Backbone as ProteinMPNN parsed JSONL, in Angstrom:
{"seq_chain_A": "MQHVAPLASPRESIFAVLASAARRLSYGDLSVIAAASGAVALAAAAVDRASWMLLSACYVVWCFAGWGILFHTSTPRTARWKAFQWTIVGSASVVAVILGVAVFFWALGPSWKL", "coords_chain_A": {"N_chain_A": [[-31.692, -11.41, -10.259], [-29.599, -9.467, -8.829], [-26.019, -8.442, -9.495], [-23.981, -7.033, -7.618], [-21.186, -4.855, -7.313], [-20.016, -3.384, -4.224], [-19.592, -0.162, -4.488], [-17.489, 2.983, -3.941], [-18.322, 5.965, -2.559], [-18.833, 8.997, -4.6], [-17.473, 11.0, -3.02], [-15.671, 9.997, -1.59], [-12.28, 9.428, -1.201], [-9.147, 8.093, -2.13], [-7.898, 7.054, -0.241], [-9.41, 6.952, 1.893], [-11.299, 4.907, 1.056], [-9.055, 3.057, 0.972], [-8.587, 2.989, 3.978], [-11.017, 1.95, 5.154], [-10.958, -0.439, 3.915], [-8.77, -1.332, 5.404], [-9.584, -1.207, 8.02], [-11.515, -2.86, 8.17], [-10.424, -5.638, 8.366], [-8.681, -8.037, 10.507], [-6.369, -7.416, 13.121], [-4.548, -9.802, 13.015], [-4.846, -10.647, 10.444], [-3.988, -8.579, 9.251], [-1.261, -8.152, 10.294], [-0.279, -10.491, 9.193], [-0.793, -10.158, 6.403], [1.545, -7.738, 6.429], [3.816, -9.391, 7.221], [4.141, -10.915, 5.363], [4.722, -9.593, 3.011], [6.901, -8.626, 3.91], [8.474, -10.704, 4.148], [8.367, -11.666, 1.336], [10.034, -9.302, 0.039], [12.481, -10.051, 1.806], [13.247, -12.757, 0.857], [13.614, -12.338, -1.847], [15.642, -10.415, -2.22], [17.724, -12.157, -0.692], [18.197, -14.044, -2.931], [19.169, -12.952, -4.63], [17.417, -11.517, -6.514], [16.197, -9.164, -6.175], [14.404, -6.764, -7.449], [14.0, -3.188, -7.859], [11.215, -2.588, -8.111], [9.668, -4.749, -7.657], [10.376, -4.608, -4.362], [9.661, -2.08, -4.064], [6.712, -2.386, -4.363], [6.509, -4.459, -2.623], [6.668, -2.745, -0.053], [4.487, -0.548, -0.259], [2.912, -2.586, 0.107], [3.515, -2.959, 2.689], [3.321, -0.775, 3.81], [0.602, -0.239, 4.198], [-0.686, -2.406, 5.559], [0.804, -1.938, 8.128], [-0.201, 1.014, 8.684], [-2.802, 0.194, 9.047], [-2.795, -1.507, 11.263], [-1.883, 0.189, 12.888], [-3.096, 2.305, 13.016], [-5.677, 1.067, 13.479], [-7.934, 1.285, 15.473], [-10.047, 3.951, 17.046], [-7.913, 6.462, 17.837], [-6.157, 8.573, 20.04], [-6.202, 11.709, 18.458], [-3.859, 13.499, 18.132], [-1.639, 15.889, 17.053], [0.853, 15.125, 16.654], [0.505, 12.423, 16.183], [-1.225, 12.427, 13.929], [0.603, 13.434, 12.411], [2.309, 11.683, 11.766], [0.616, 9.762, 10.437], [0.327, 10.757, 8.554], [2.632, 10.849, 7.188], [3.207, 7.878, 7.042], [1.335, 7.509, 5.173], [1.815, 9.258, 3.131], [4.379, 8.642, 2.154], [4.187, 5.831, 1.255], [2.291, 6.498, -0.731], [3.888, 8.144, -2.533], [5.575, 6.292, -3.472], [3.821, 4.281, -4.492], [2.875, 5.797, -6.794], [5.417, 6.295, -8.194], [5.963, 3.639, -8.775], [3.897, 2.892, -10.341], [4.36, 4.54, -12.689], [6.426, 3.627, -13.382], [5.975, 0.901, -14.041], [4.017, 1.404, -16.221], [5.863, 2.356, -18.074], [7.266, 0.238, -18.212], [5.608, -1.542, -19.481], [5.456, -0.54, -22.025], [8.011, -1.043, -23.272], [10.951, -1.37, -24.888], [10.737, 0.183, -27.272], [9.653, 3.142, -26.411], [10.305, 6.549, -26.718], [11.952, 9.588, -25.818]], "CA_chain_A": [[-30.615, -11.409, -9.098], [-28.405, -8.548, -9.738], [-24.737, -8.858, -8.875], [-23.613, -5.365, -7.836], [-19.878, -4.509, -6.219], [-19.917, -2.233, -3.552], [-18.817, 1.295, -4.946], [-16.916, 4.249, -3.245], [-19.166, 7.137, -3.163], [-17.935, 9.464, -5.425], [-16.64, 12.225, -2.223], [-14.525, 9.208, -0.904], [-11.06, 9.244, -1.849], [-8.724, 6.603, -2.542], [-7.142, 6.871, 0.824], [-10.727, 6.509, 2.872], [-11.501, 3.499, 0.608], [-7.829, 1.973, 1.363], [-8.531, 3.086, 5.215], [-12.063, 1.042, 5.172], [-10.552, -2.068, 3.971], [-7.7, -2.065, 6.563], [-10.459, -1.294, 9.376], [-12.612, -4.456, 7.868], [-9.056, -6.859, 8.313], [-8.348, -8.237, 11.815], [-4.931, -7.436, 13.672], [-4.287, -10.798, 12.693], [-4.951, -10.346, 9.117], [-3.045, -7.313, 8.801], [-0.115, -8.741, 10.608], [0.437, -11.814, 7.929], [0.081, -9.359, 5.366], [3.002, -7.311, 6.708], [5.166, -10.026, 7.246], [4.197, -12.05, 3.992], [5.142, -8.607, 2.416], [8.556, -8.521, 4.412], [9.371, -12.181, 3.514], [8.942, -11.876, -0.088], [11.46, -8.918, -0.26], [13.889, -10.667, 2.161], [13.351, -13.65, -0.122], [13.928, -11.712, -3.369], [17.315, -10.151, -1.934], [18.484, -13.427, -0.613], [18.55, -15.03, -3.886], [19.771, -11.399, -5.721], [16.478, -11.058, -7.468], [15.365, -7.999, -5.46], [14.381, -5.714, -8.488], [13.423, -1.664, -7.209], [10.17, -2.225, -8.441], [9.299, -5.765, -6.413], [10.702, -3.992, -3.092], [8.64, -0.904, -3.766], [5.381, -3.016, -4.299], [6.435, -4.594, -1.162], [7.068, -1.562, 0.856], [3.63, -0.276, -0.281], [1.735, -3.341, 1.085], [3.79, -3.336, 4.192], [2.536, 0.476, 4.669], [-0.933, -0.294, 3.943], [-0.747, -3.257, 6.549], [0.939, -1.285, 8.841], [-1.119, 2.031, 8.477], [-3.879, -0.557, 9.437], [-2.334, -1.656, 12.613], [-1.395, 1.457, 13.99], [-4.615, 3.41, 13.062], [-6.977, 0.373, 13.406], [-9.002, 1.737, 16.254], [-10.356, 5.231, 17.131], [-6.829, 6.364, 18.725], [-6.096, 9.905, 20.028], [-6.218, 12.294, 17.348], [-3.216, 14.507, 18.423], [-1.424, 16.774, 16.131], [1.908, 14.287, 15.92], [-0.213, 10.977, 15.702], [-1.808, 12.828, 12.359], [1.649, 13.781, 11.244], [2.699, 10.316, 11.72], [-0.036, 9.241, 9.825], [0.231, 11.096, 7.112], [3.906, 10.607, 6.615], [2.943, 6.606, 6.378], [0.428, 7.414, 3.894], [2.449, 9.929, 1.919], [5.723, 7.897, 1.45], [3.688, 4.92, 0.322], [1.665, 7.086, -2.086], [5.073, 8.585, -3.76], [6.388, 5.21, -3.944], [2.907, 3.81, -5.53], [2.504, 6.566, -8.111], [6.486, 6.387, -8.875], [5.745, 2.058, -9.037], [2.99, 2.976, -11.125], [5.003, 4.855, -13.909], [7.555, 2.546, -13.92], [5.313, -0.144, -14.798], [3.869, 2.027, -17.453], [6.891, 2.468, -19.302], [7.623, -1.105, -18.709], [4.983, -2.305, -20.587], [5.82, 0.329, -23.742], [8.921, -1.927, -23.898], [11.947, -0.427, -25.367], [10.422, 1.317, -28.154], [9.464, 4.218, -26.24], [11.512, 7.409, -26.806], [11.677, 10.925, -25.177]], "C_chain_A": [[-29.907, -10.406, -9.887], [-27.312, -8.478, -8.68], [-24.206, -7.682, -8.805], [-22.443, -5.104, -6.945], [-20.255, -3.243, -5.496], [-18.795, -0.992, -3.971], [-18.78, 2.173, -3.715], [-17.898, 5.244, -3.477], [-18.228, 8.21, -3.688], [-17.141, 11.097, -4.64], [-15.804, 11.484, -2.031], [-13.391, 9.231, -1.913], [-10.51, 8.104, -1.919], [-8.327, 6.048, -0.99], [-8.255, 6.749, 1.622], [-11.155, 5.143, 2.077], [-10.57, 2.28, 1.471], [-8.058, 1.982, 3.184], [-9.745, 2.4, 5.84], [-11.711, -0.203, 5.012], [-9.879, -2.186, 4.966], [-8.67, -2.192, 7.719], [-11.336, -2.723, 9.347], [-11.437, -5.764, 8.663], [-9.023, -6.652, 10.092], [-6.724, -7.766, 11.952], [-4.291, -8.571, 12.811], [-4.137, -11.021, 11.17], [-3.702, -9.483, 8.804], [-1.312, -7.384, 9.276], [0.524, -9.81, 9.674], [0.196, -11.016, 6.727], [1.251, -8.777, 5.483], [3.93, -7.983, 6.673], [5.315, -10.867, 6.182], [4.865, -10.821, 3.135], [6.84, -8.664, 2.396], [9.607, -9.643, 3.955], [9.278, -12.216, 2.262], [9.956, -10.857, -0.52], [12.29, -9.053, 0.337], [14.308, -11.966, 1.135], [13.883, -13.058, -1.325], [15.555, -11.477, -3.091], [17.912, -10.969, -1.391], [19.056, -14.009, -1.531], [18.935, -13.805, -4.984], [18.746, -11.62, -6.631], [15.808, -9.715, -7.371], [15.472, -6.752, -6.589], [13.656, -4.433, -7.773], [11.795, -2.147, -7.48], [9.226, -3.532, -7.566], [9.589, -5.169, -5.085], [9.763, -2.83, -2.922], [7.165, -1.513, -3.603], [5.29, -3.481, -2.709], [6.268, -3.791, 0.421], [5.627, -1.061, 0.773], [2.467, -1.305, 0.115], [2.107, -3.277, 2.416], [3.029, -1.748, 4.839], [0.925, 0.375, 4.602], [-1.43, -1.526, 5.413], [-0.249, -2.501, 7.944], [0.565, -0.025, 9.399], [-2.268, 1.575, 9.184], [-3.646, -0.877, 10.818], [-2.395, -0.387, 13.394], [-2.607, 1.976, 14.251], [-5.785, 2.828, 12.904], [-8.533, 1.257, 14.165], [-9.083, 3.387, 16.223], [-8.94, 5.808, 18.379], [-7.284, 7.838, 19.197], [-5.746, 10.801, 19.254], [-5.004, 13.745, 17.619], [-2.409, 15.001, 16.933], [-0.247, 15.824, 15.534], [1.405, 13.168, 15.612], [-0.674, 11.337, 14.324], [-0.642, 12.832, 11.655], [2.234, 12.646, 11.028], [2.18, 9.589, 10.473], [-0.26, 9.219, 8.412], [1.687, 11.172, 6.654], [3.788, 9.409, 6.386], [2.512, 6.484, 4.805], [0.958, 8.29, 2.618], [3.508, 9.09, 1.263], [4.864, 6.747, 0.8], [2.881, 5.31, -1.157], [2.653, 7.486, -2.931], [5.463, 7.507, -4.23], [5.422, 4.465, -5.01], [3.027, 4.239, -6.817], [4.173, 6.316, -9.021], [6.703, 4.503, -9.725], [4.825, 2.084, -10.537], [3.487, 3.685, -12.792], [5.817, 4.35, -14.401], [6.916, 1.364, -14.602], [4.68, 0.131, -16.059], [4.955, 2.171, -18.64], [7.488, 0.88, -19.286], [7.196, -1.939, -19.355], [4.987, -1.573, -21.829], [6.854, -0.467, -23.8], [10.219, -0.935, -24.311], [11.668, 0.457, -26.372], [9.946, 2.687, -27.764], [10.7, 5.471, -26.185], [11.032, 8.72, -26.13], [11.835, 12.02, -26.298]], "O_chain_A": [[-29.657, -10.385, -11.092], [-27.46, -8.457, -7.458], [-23.898, -7.14, -9.867], [-22.694, -5.129, -5.74], [-20.717, -2.242, -6.045], [-17.576, -0.95, -3.805], [-19.586, 2.213, -2.784], [-18.324, 5.376, -4.625], [-17.062, 8.326, -3.311], [-16.536, 11.981, -5.246], [-14.719, 12.029, -2.233], [-13.499, 9.093, -3.132], [-11.178, 7.077, -1.802], [-8.431, 4.874, -0.634], [-7.798, 6.065, 2.538], [-11.345, 4.209, 2.856], [-10.87, 1.294, 2.144], [-7.688, 0.953, 3.747], [-9.651, 2.199, 7.051], [-12.049, -1.076, 5.811], [-10.179, -3.144, 5.679], [-8.619, -3.218, 8.397], [-11.689, -3.425, 10.294], [-11.841, -6.64, 9.428], [-9.229, -5.638, 10.76], [-5.968, -7.771, 10.98], [-3.517, -8.239, 11.913], [-3.154, -11.658, 10.792], [-2.675, -9.793, 8.201], [-0.382, -6.801, 8.717], [1.737, -9.899, 9.487], [1.069, -11.174, 5.873], [2.136, -9.165, 4.72], [4.98, -7.549, 6.199], [6.349, -11.5, 5.971], [5.759, -11.271, 2.419], [7.675, -8.716, 1.493], [10.788, -9.647, 3.607], [10.188, -12.877, 1.762], [10.78, -11.232, -1.354], [13.279, -8.423, -0.038], [15.45, -12.14, 0.71], [14.895, -13.64, -1.715], [16.475, -12.133, -3.578], [19.104, -10.673, -1.469], [20.17, -14.512, -1.39], [18.908, -14.032, -6.193], [19.162, -11.973, -7.734], [15.058, -9.225, -8.215], [16.401, -5.945, -6.618], [12.676, -4.712, -7.082], [11.16, -1.784, -6.49], [8.216, -3.241, -6.924], [8.54, -5.337, -4.463], [9.168, -2.601, -1.869], [6.475, -1.082, -2.679], [4.478, -3.137, -1.851], [5.895, -4.165, 1.533], [5.199, -1.054, 1.927], [1.32, -0.951, 0.388], [1.283, -3.48, 3.307], [2.424, -1.594, 5.9], [0.235, 1.226, 5.163], [-2.439, -1.353, 6.095], [-1.058, -2.533, 8.872], [0.919, 0.185, 10.559], [-2.825, 2.378, 9.933], [-4.474, -0.407, 11.599], [-2.989, -0.181, 14.452], [-3.136, 2.113, 15.354], [-6.782, 3.386, 12.445], [-9.604, 1.638, 13.692], [-8.328, 4.048, 15.509], [-9.024, 5.566, 19.583], [-8.384, 8.316, 18.922], [-4.515, 10.808, 19.265], [-5.341, 14.885, 17.298], [-2.649, 14.446, 15.861], [-0.169, 15.628, 14.321], [1.876, 12.721, 14.566], [-0.49, 10.459, 13.482], [-0.589, 12.391, 10.507], [2.775, 12.557, 9.926], [2.881, 8.984, 9.662], [-0.677, 8.443, 7.553], [1.826, 11.663, 5.534], [4.266, 9.236, 5.265], [2.918, 5.879, 3.813], [0.645, 8.11, 1.442], [3.54, 8.863, 0.054], [4.897, 6.803, -0.429], [2.851, 4.712, -2.232], [2.462, 7.261, -4.126], [5.767, 7.504, -5.423], [5.841, 4.075, -6.1], [3.219, 3.518, -7.797], [4.193, 6.18, -10.244], [7.3, 4.204, -10.759], [5.066, 1.431, -11.553], [2.981, 3.317, -13.852], [6.119, 4.413, -15.593], [7.355, 0.928, -15.666], [4.716, -0.709, -16.957], [4.778, 2.088, -19.855], [8.088, 0.409, -20.253], [7.8, -2.899, -19.834], [4.421, -2.136, -22.766], [6.701, -0.952, -24.921], [10.266, 0.235, -23.932], [12.303, 1.51, -26.418], [9.797, 3.481, -28.693], [11.81, 5.295, -25.681], [9.835, 8.906, -25.909], [11.661, 13.208, -26.03]]}, "name": "protein", "num_of_chains": 1, "seq": "MQHVAPLASPRESIFAVLASAARRLSYGDLSVIAAASGAVALAAAAVDRASWMLLSACYVVWCFAGWGILFHTSTPRTARWKAFQWTIVGSASVVAVILGVAVFFWALGPSWKL"}
């Protein structure tokens, strides 16, 4: 018996993989994900433990769920709608890259020098 994880085609981008994952989830699941990321961010801010890294991670998760809710079904592909879609994807991508670089330098610790 082989245990093989489903892999993306080499032609697929990370955005296509995330989009297919979001489309497999129901509206209820996506709503719970969005609400949970908002609740974590709100709770962290309320107890004064809201680091920018935690808030950035919550924003990326919220963008994934929001994108999945807004673009779940085949909606009219007008230019304004696609611009709105790319605004959400672009902002979450920028924050995810910044968060990844920050985690890299955080993992290096205080010993790194420029």
